[in-house]
C-alpha positions in Angstrom: 126.2 56.1 58.4 127.1 59.5 57.1 123.8 61.0 58.6 124.5 59.5 62.1 124.1 62.6 64.4 125.5 60.8 67.4 129.0 61.2 66.2 128.7 64.9 65.4 131.0 67.1 67.4 131.0 70.9 67.5 134.3 72.6 66.8 133.8 75.3 69.4 133.3 75.4 73.1 130.7 77.4 75.0 131.5 79.4 78.0 129.3 78.7 81.0 126.4 81.1 81.5 127.0 83.7 84.2 125.3 83.1 87.5 122.4 85.4 88.2 121.3 86.4 91.7 117.7 85.6 92.4 115.5 88.7 92.5 112.8 89.6 95.0 110.0 87.0 95.3 107.0 87.0 97.6 107.1 83.2 97.6 110.6 83.2 99.3 109.5 85.3 102.2 108.6 83.6 105.5 105.0 83.2 106.3 105.2 85.8 109.1 106.6 88.4 106.7 103.9 87.6 104.0 101.2 88.0 106.6 102.7 91.3 107.8 102.9 92.6 104.3 99.3 91.6 103.7 98.3 93.4 106.9 100.1 96.6 105.7 98.3 96.4 102.3 94.9 95.9 104.0 95.5 98.8 106.4 96.5 101.1 103.5 93.4 100.1 101.5 91.1 100.7 104.5 92.9 104.0 105.1 92.1 104.9 101.5 88.5 103.9 101.9 88.0 105.8 105.1 89.8 108.9 103.7 87.5 108.8 100.6 84.4 108.5 102.7 85.3 111.4 105.0 
Protein backbone atom coordinates (compact mmCIF):
# COMPACT_ATOMS: atom_id res chain seq x y z
CA UNK A 1 0.00 0.00 0.00
CA UNK A 2 2.92 2.38 0.47
CA UNK A 3 3.52 2.52 -3.27
CA UNK A 4 -0.08 3.41 -4.10
CA UNK A 5 0.25 6.57 -6.23
CA UNK A 6 -3.45 7.38 -6.19
CA UNK A 7 -3.14 8.85 -2.71
CA UNK A 8 -0.08 10.97 -3.50
CA UNK A 9 -0.71 14.68 -3.08
CA UNK A 10 1.57 17.53 -4.04
CA UNK A 11 2.38 20.06 -1.35
CA UNK A 12 2.33 23.05 -3.70
CA UNK A 13 -0.19 24.65 -6.00
CA UNK A 14 0.31 25.65 -9.59
CA UNK A 15 -0.78 29.02 -10.89
CA UNK A 16 -2.92 28.77 -14.02
CA UNK A 17 -1.08 29.36 -17.27
CA UNK A 18 -1.53 32.86 -18.68
CA UNK A 19 -3.93 33.09 -21.60
CA UNK A 20 -2.30 33.76 -24.93
CA UNK A 21 -3.89 35.58 -27.83
CA UNK A 22 -4.13 33.57 -30.99
CA UNK A 23 -1.66 34.73 -33.62
CA UNK A 24 -2.31 35.28 -37.30
CA UNK A 25 -3.49 32.21 -39.16
CA UNK A 26 -4.51 31.82 -42.79
CA UNK A 27 -6.96 29.10 -41.76
CA UNK A 28 -8.98 31.54 -39.65
CA UNK A 29 -9.51 33.97 -42.55
CA UNK A 30 -12.76 33.88 -44.44
CA UNK A 31 -12.82 32.17 -47.82
CA UNK A 32 -13.18 35.50 -49.64
CA UNK A 33 -10.11 36.93 -47.90
CA UNK A 34 -8.07 33.79 -48.65
CA UNK A 35 -9.05 33.99 -52.33
CA UNK A 36 -8.23 37.71 -52.41
CA UNK A 37 -4.84 37.06 -50.82
CA UNK A 38 -4.15 34.27 -53.33
CA UNK A 39 -5.08 36.60 -56.23
CA UNK A 40 -2.68 39.24 -54.92
CA UNK A 41 0.14 36.68 -54.67
CA UNK A 42 -0.58 35.40 -58.20
CA UNK A 43 -0.64 38.95 -59.59
CA UNK A 44 2.70 39.71 -57.91
CA UNK A 45 4.23 36.53 -59.31
CA UNK A 46 2.99 37.26 -62.82
CA UNK A 47 4.20 40.83 -62.50
CA UNK A 48 7.64 39.49 -61.61
CA UNK A 49 7.60 37.10 -64.56
CA UNK A 50 6.55 39.80 -67.02
CA UNK A 51 9.14 42.20 -65.58
CA UNK A 52 11.87 39.55 -65.94
CA UNK A 53 10.88 38.83 -69.55
CA UNK A 54 10.87 42.47 -70.61
